[in-house]
C-alpha positions in Angstrom: 7.7 -50.8 12.9 9.0 -50.3 16.2 11.9 -47.8 15.5 9.0 -45.6 14.1 7.1 -46.3 17.0 9.8 -45.7 19.5 11.3 -42.2 17.6 7.5 -40.6 18.2 6.8 -41.6 21.5 10.4 -40.0 22.1 9.4 -37.4 20.0 6.4 -36.6 22.4 8.3 -37.0 25.8 10.7 -34.2 24.8 10.2 -30.8 26.8 8.8 -27.9 24.3 10.0 -24.3 23.4 7.8 -21.6 24.2 9.1 -18.2 22.6 7.4 -15.5 24.3 6.2 -12.8 22.4 6.8 -9.1 23.0 2.9 -8.5 23.6 -0.2 -10.3 23.4 -1.5 -11.7 20.6 -4.6 -9.6 19.7 -2.2 -6.4 19.9 -0.3 -7.7 16.8 -3.6 -8.3 15.1 -5.0 -4.4 15.9 -1.1 -2.8 15.5 -1.6 -4.7 11.8 -5.1 -2.8 10.9 -4.5 0.1 12.1 -1.4 0.7 9.4 -3.6 -0.5 7.0 -6.1 1.9 7.5 -3.5 4.9 8.4 -2.4 3.9 4.5 -5.8 3.8 3.1 -6.3 7.0 4.4 -3.0 8.7 3.0 -4.3 7.0 0.3 -7.8 8.4 -0.3 -6.5 11.5 0.7 -4.2 12.4 -2.2 -7.7 10.4 -4.1 -8.0 13.9 -6.3 -5.2 16.2 -6.0 -5.1 16.7 -9.9 -8.4 17.6 -9.7 -8.1 20.2 -6.8 -6.6 23.1 -9.6 -8.2 23.6 -13.1 -5.4 24.1 -15.4 -4.3 27.8 -16.6 -6.2 28.9 -19.4 -3.1 30.3 -22.3 -3.7 32.0 -25.2 -0.5 30.4 -26.5 -0.4 27.7 -29.4 1.9 24.9 -27.4 2.2 23.5 -30.6 4.0 25.4 -32.3 2.0 25.9 -35.1 0.6 28.9 -36.6 -3.2 27.6 -36.7 -5.3 27.6 -39.3 -4.3 29.9 -42.4 -1.4 31.6 -40.6 -3.2 33.3 -38.3 -3.3 33.5 -34.7 -6.6 33.4 -32.5 -7.2 36.3 -30.5 -5.6 39.1 -32.6 
């Protein structure tokens, strides 16, 4: 039991290594928030791209069949 107590005491007395950050800690939080908000704005701006332009109206039968009874519509 004394060995464990001695090891804990030695570990507590050792100097702590502190790595300094390149900026204050709040900068990382604000920067992350700003990046996420920019990604949200980009996503929301592209939300209705498919609804902006209506599909072009065509008289061509896209399925390749002649229609009902072999007649084309519009003629």
